[in-house]
C-alpha positions, 0 to 999 in steps of 0.5 A, a space after each residue: 335699825 338693828 347693829 348689823 343694819 348699821 354696820 353695813 351702811 356705815 360700810 356703804 357710806 364708807 366705800 364711797 367715800 374712799 373712792 369718790 371720783 373727786 378724790 384726789 387721790 387715795 384716803 387712807 383714814 377712810 380705807 382702813 376704817 373700812 378695814 376696821 369695819 370688816 373685821 369688827 363684824 365679819 358679817 358685812 364683809 360679803 356687803 363690803 366687797 359688794 359696794 366695791 364690786 359697784 365702784 369697780 362697775 363704775 366706769 370712770 377710771 379714777 374710781 375703779 382705781 381707787 376702789 382697786 387699792 381700797 381693795 387692795 387694802 382690806 385684803 392685806 389688813 382685813 379677816 379671812 372672810 373678807 379673802 374668800 368674797 374678794 375670791 368669789 367669780 364674780 369679784 373677781 371676773 369684774 377685777 380680770 375685765 379691768 385688765 383689757 385697758 379698756 379703762 386706762 392703763 394705770 387701771 390696767 397695771 392695778 388690776 394685773 398687778 393685783 391678780 398676781 400679787 393675790 396667786 403668789 399671796 394665797 398659792 397653796 392655800 384653800 382660796 384656789 381661784 386667784 391661782 385659776 384667774 391669774 392662770 387662765 390670764 397667763 395663757 391668753 397672752 397677757 403680760 403681767 407687770 413685774 412685782 414689786 420686792 416692796 417693803 411691807 408698811 405699817 401703819 400705826 392705828 389711830 390714836 385719841 385726842 387724848 392721847 399726847 399727839 406725835 406722828 400718825 405714820 399714815 403717810 400715803 404711798 399712792 398719790 392719784 394725779 389724773 388716775 396714775 398712782 405713783 409708789 414710793 421707793 425702797 429707800 422711803 418706805 423703810 425710812 417710813 416703817 423705822 418712824 411707824 415702829 418709833 411711834 409704837 415704843 413711844 407709846 409702849 413708854 407712855 404705857 409704862 409711865 401711865 402705870 408707874 405714875 399710877 394713872 387710870 382713866 381715859 388718856 390709859 385706855 388710849 394708849 391700851 387700845 392704840 397698842 392691842 391694835 398694833 398687835 396684829 399689825 405687828 404679827 403681819 408685818 413679821 411675817 412678810 420679814 420673815 418671806 424676805 420682804 426687809 433686809 435682817 437689821 429692819 426684821 430684827 428691828 421689828 422683832 425687838 419692838 414686839 417683844 416689847 408690845 408682848 410685855 407692855 400688854 401682858 404687864 398691863 393685865 397683870 396691872 388690871 389684875 393686880 387692881 381689881 384684887 385690891 379694889 375687890 375685898 376677898 371672898 372670904 371677908 365679903 363671907 364673914 361680913 354677911 355673916 356677921 350682919 345675919 347675927 344681928 338680925 332680929 328673927 321678931 318683927 319691926 327689926 333687929 336687936 338694937 334698933 339700927 338696920 344694918 346692911 350688908 358690905 357689898 364690894 366696890 370696884 374702882 376700875 372700869 371694865 376695857 374692852 378687849 376686843 380690837 378693830 383689824 387692820 393693820 399693816 398694809 404688807 406690799 406683797 
């Protein structure tokens, strides 16, 4: 099985598990893994949306509601390629069909809420389909629920066990009891946001401490990967703050955390460059060593003048190459 086929199979499994009818509520870990798949390989975006469309057609209120929540998550955290697929006529038709109330008022409200959110979020952009569906339903006399001025929700990426244990900040914003979503209050959302920002600052401090002690390896790489994944999520969070989703004091804190994040990543890059220069002999030294070795070689058959085989020096490196790509995901910014 090639890599693309493996990614598609993984995405299909994640969508099935994240919309399982037996779930008590949204599984955010699974939802974010779907976002990571979309960000890692844009070619699977159409497959992800196709799998979600099937779940919307299941006829089960709970499955449909969970599928809508997953769709909301991937739109907010996925790449533009996922937006294009969600904006397709086939998919939006399925979402709009759920607004008739046939699967219950909760599914109906969630479908209408997403259509309105997308119309606002992509207003003036190239994806006019979101606006078109919204206008058509409005012309038909459909009453849309009010969109709450929710706080942008920043969810730090999952850290592996090698890092020091700390709260992940991945609390639920919805619970599903008999297929009924219950949103957090604005105060709770702000409180969670401050906790999540604190997690990021703690990781920044941990990375700087590891650098100060000259520590490298898996632990350092895990923390560094965590912070790299936070970078696009912080950008999305700040964009939401600039749009007035959070108060001025919280936005200032977000900007401060983002500034520290950028500095920490730049410091890490400089230290990595220094280590590479330290571990690898300069080109001039390598050339000199090679010339010295060549001067000792005998053109006579049988070896060199001293009878001792010589080897040209080779550069060594103790630095493991780090993967600069990060997974997408992030921030479930409520519009």
